[in-house]
N, C-alpha and C positions, 0 to 999 in steps of 0.2 A: 504494500500500500504506500503510495507516495503522499508526502505532506503537501500542504498548501504552499509552503516555502519552495519546495522542489518544483511544483507546477509553475509558480511565478518565475523562478529562475529559467526554467525551460521555455516558457512563453516569451520572456523578454530576450533571451539569447536567440531564439528562433526568429523573432521579429526584427531585432536591431543589431545582432552580432556586436555586442558591446566590447569596448576596450577595457572597461572597468564596470563591475557590477557587484553590489553588496545588497543583500536582502536580509533584513533583521526583523524577527517577530518581536514586537513590542507589546503584545497583548497583555502581559502581566502588569504593565504600567497603567492599564486602563480598567483594572478590576472594579466592577460595580458601575462603570459608566455605560452609556448607551451602546448597544451592539456587542458588548463584551459577553463572552460565554466561558463557562468554566473549562471547557475543552481547549480554549485558546484559539490561535490562528485566526484572529479577527482584525488585528491592527498590525500593520507592517510599515517599515521604513525602507525605501529603495533609493540607492544612489547609483546612478547609471551614466556612463559616458559612451557615446556612439557617433559614428560618422553621420548617421541618419538625422541627427539633431542639428547639423551644421546649417546655419542661417535661419533657424527656426526661433520664434519667440519662446519665452518661458511658458506661456499659456499653450502654445502649439505643442511643445514637448510634453507637457503634462497631459494634454488631450490624447496624444499618441500612446502614451503609457496606459492611461485609463481605458482607452479603446481596446488595447491589446489584452488587458486584464478583465474585460467585461464579463467573461464567463466566471471568473472567480468572485466578482461582486455579486453576480446572480446566485452563486452557491454559498454566500455567507460572509465573504470578505466585507468588513464594515468600514475600515479606514486605511488610507494609504498616504504616507508622507513621501513626497517625491523630490529628489534632487537630481535633475537631468541636465547634462552638459554635453558640449561637443567633445569629440575624441581628440 
């Protein structure tokens, strides 16, 4: 069984071929807050750098990441902090 973190890494790697990628589960920091579940895997922080982001605004980069991870949001991902930059 794959974890949500593994699926996020696979989706972002497949979509953007990043030169840098960090995916951290921060669910434990949001205990008791909206969207939190005892099982975790609800709140993540992503830092990604990829050539695909070249010339894109911060908003465009965030939209690209969010669109790529739409299936995870539909499956229970509640929050995603994104740091996206050019490679």
